[in-house]
C-alpha positions in Angstrom: -95.6 -89.1 11.0 -98.3 -86.4 10.5 -101.3 -87.0 12.9 -103.3 -84.0 11.5 -106.7 -84.9 10.1 -108.1 -83.1 7.1 -111.7 -82.7 6.1 -113.3 -84.4 3.2 -113.9 -82.3 0.1 -116.7 -79.8 0.6 -118.7 -78.7 -2.4 -120.7 -75.4 -2.5 -122.8 -75.3 -5.6 -125.3 -72.8 -7.2 -126.9 -72.2 -10.5 -126.2 -68.7 -11.9 -128.5 -67.3 -14.6 -125.7 -66.0 -16.8 -123.4 -67.4 -19.6 -120.3 -69.1 -18.4 -118.1 -66.4 -20.0 -119.8 -63.7 -17.9 -119.5 -65.8 -14.7 -115.8 -66.5 -15.4 -115.1 -62.8 -16.2 -116.6 -61.7 -12.9 -114.7 -64.5 -11.0 -111.3 -63.5 -12.2 -111.8 -59.7 -12.5 -108.6 -58.3 -10.9 -109.4 -54.7 -11.7 -112.0 -54.0 -9.1 -112.8 -55.1 -5.5 -115.1 -58.1 -5.5 -118.0 -57.7 -3.0 -118.5 -61.4 -2.9 -114.8 -61.6 -1.7 -115.5 -59.1 1.1 -114.5 -56.3 -1.2 -111.1 -58.0 -1.7 -109.3 -57.8 -5.0 -107.2 -60.4 -6.8 -103.6 -59.3 -6.8 -101.4 -61.5 -9.0 -98.8 -61.0 -11.8 -101.2 -63.1 -13.8 -103.3 -66.2 -13.4 -100.8 -68.6 -14.9 -100.1 -71.8 -12.9 -97.3 -71.4 -10.4 -97.9 -67.7 -9.9 -98.6 -66.3 -6.5 -101.7 -64.3 -5.7 -103.0 -62.3 -2.8 -106.5 -61.1 -2.1 -106.0 -57.5 -1.0 -108.5 -55.4 0.9 -108.8 -52.0 2.5 -107.4 -50.3 -0.6 -104.5 -52.7 -0.7 -103.5 -52.2 2.9 -104.5 -55.6 4.1 -104.0 -59.1 2.7 -106.5 -61.6 4.2 -105.6 -64.5 1.8 -102.5 -65.7 0.0 -101.8 -68.6 -2.3 -100.6 -69.9 -5.6 -102.4 -70.5 -8.9 -102.3 -74.3 -9.4 -104.5 -74.7 -12.5 -106.2 -72.3 -14.9 -108.6 -73.5 -17.6 -110.7 -70.5 -18.8 -113.7 -70.3 -18.6 -114.2 -73.6 -16.7 -111.7 -74.1 -13.9 -109.5 -72.2 -11.5 -107.6 -74.1 -8.7 -105.5 -72.3 -6.1 -103.9 -72.9 -2.8 -105.6 -70.8 -0.1 -104.3 -69.6 3.2 -105.9 -67.1 5.6 -103.1 -64.8 6.8 -104.6 -64.2 10.2 -104.5 -67.9 11.1 -101.5 -70.3 11.6 -103.2 -73.1 9.7 -101.6 -74.7 6.6 -102.8 -73.8 3.1 -105.8 -75.7 1.7 -107.0 -76.1 -1.9 -109.9 -74.1 -3.4 -111.3 -75.0 -6.8 -113.8 -73.0 -8.8 -115.7 -75.1 -11.5 -118.0 -73.6 -14.0 -120.1 -75.5 -16.5 -122.6 -74.0 -18.9 -125.9 -75.7 -18.4 -129.6 -75.0 -19.1 -129.1 -71.4 -20.3 -126.9 -70.5 -17.3 -123.8 -71.7 -15.4 -123.5 -74.4 -12.8 -120.9 -72.9 -10.4 -119.0 -74.9 -7.8 -116.6 -73.8 -5.1 -114.8 -76.8 -3.7 -112.5 -76.8 -0.6 -110.0 -79.5 0.1 -107.2 -80.2 2.5 -108.7 -78.1 5.2 -107.3 -78.9 8.7 -110.1 -80.5 10.7 -111.0 -78.7 13.9 -109.0 -75.6 12.9 -110.2 -72.0 12.8 -109.7 -72.2 9.1 -112.3 -74.9 8.9 -115.0 -72.7 10.5 -114.0 -69.6 8.5 -113.8 -71.4 5.2 -117.2 -73.1 5.7 -119.0 -69.8 6.4 -116.9 -68.0 3.9 -117.6 -70.4 1.1 -121.4 -70.1 1.6 -121.0 -66.3 1.6 -119.0 -66.4 -1.6 -121.4 -68.7 -3.5 -124.6 -66.9 -2.4 -123.3 -63.4 -3.1 -121.4 -64.3 -6.3 -124.7 -65.5 -7.7 -126.5 -62.4 -6.6 -123.8 -60.1 -7.9 -123.6 -61.8 -11.3 -127.4 -61.8 -11.7 -128.3 -58.4 -10.3 -125.1 -56.4 -10.1 -125.1 -56.3 -6.3 -124.7 -58.7 -3.4 -127.5 -59.5 -1.0 -128.8 -57.0 1.6 -127.2 -59.0 4.4 -123.8 -58.9 2.6 -124.1 -55.2 2.0 -124.6 -54.6 5.7 -121.7 -56.9 6.5 -119.5 -55.1 4.0 -120.5 -51.7 5.5 -119.4 -53.0 9.0 -116.1 -54.3 7.6 -115.5 -50.9 6.1 -116.1 -49.2 9.5 -113.8 -51.8 11.2 -111.0 -51.4 8.6 -108.8 -49.2 10.9 -108.6 -52.1 13.4 -107.7 -54.8 10.9 -105.1 -57.1 12.6 -101.5 -56.0 12.0 -100.8 -59.6 11.0 -102.8 -59.0 7.8 -100.9 -55.9 6.8 -99.9 -55.9 3.2 -96.3 -55.3 4.1 -96.2 -58.7 5.8 -97.4 -60.5 2.7 -95.2 -59.9 -0.3 -95.6 -62.3 -3.2 -92.6 -64.4 -2.2 -94.5 -65.5 1.0 -97.4 -67.1 -1.0 -98.1 -70.7 -0.2 
């Protein structure tokens, strides 16, 4: 029997002053590093359900996140498994919901099946807030918040000491959750 406890669904929500198609396009842009994903880039054969993905960083040298695409309904819904490669915790579920509303887009990032009391819980809670706040700023202004820009600058400086456990060679697509 599994005695592990999982958190209830957490919803991080923001209104973005842009059409849903624009918001969607920025969310799934795999061509460029996404500053709201800590300058990580989607790396996937394509966004079809069942396909693996990685978020790669440091010019493809590090892979902080792996998972699989579970559901794709452009431009309204993307559901993935989500596992932080530097932590031993099991994969969780991340859902992005977009709904056109009042001349803009209601954007939700939803986390589910996060192991309670785990390091992933803390990381995903702060990370989800960072993503939502900075995704809004990026879509509306073309840049993330000043605080995020400072954090990204520090991450760039710290790139040479990225944990070896996150090295891209350790995370081929066949290891996706």
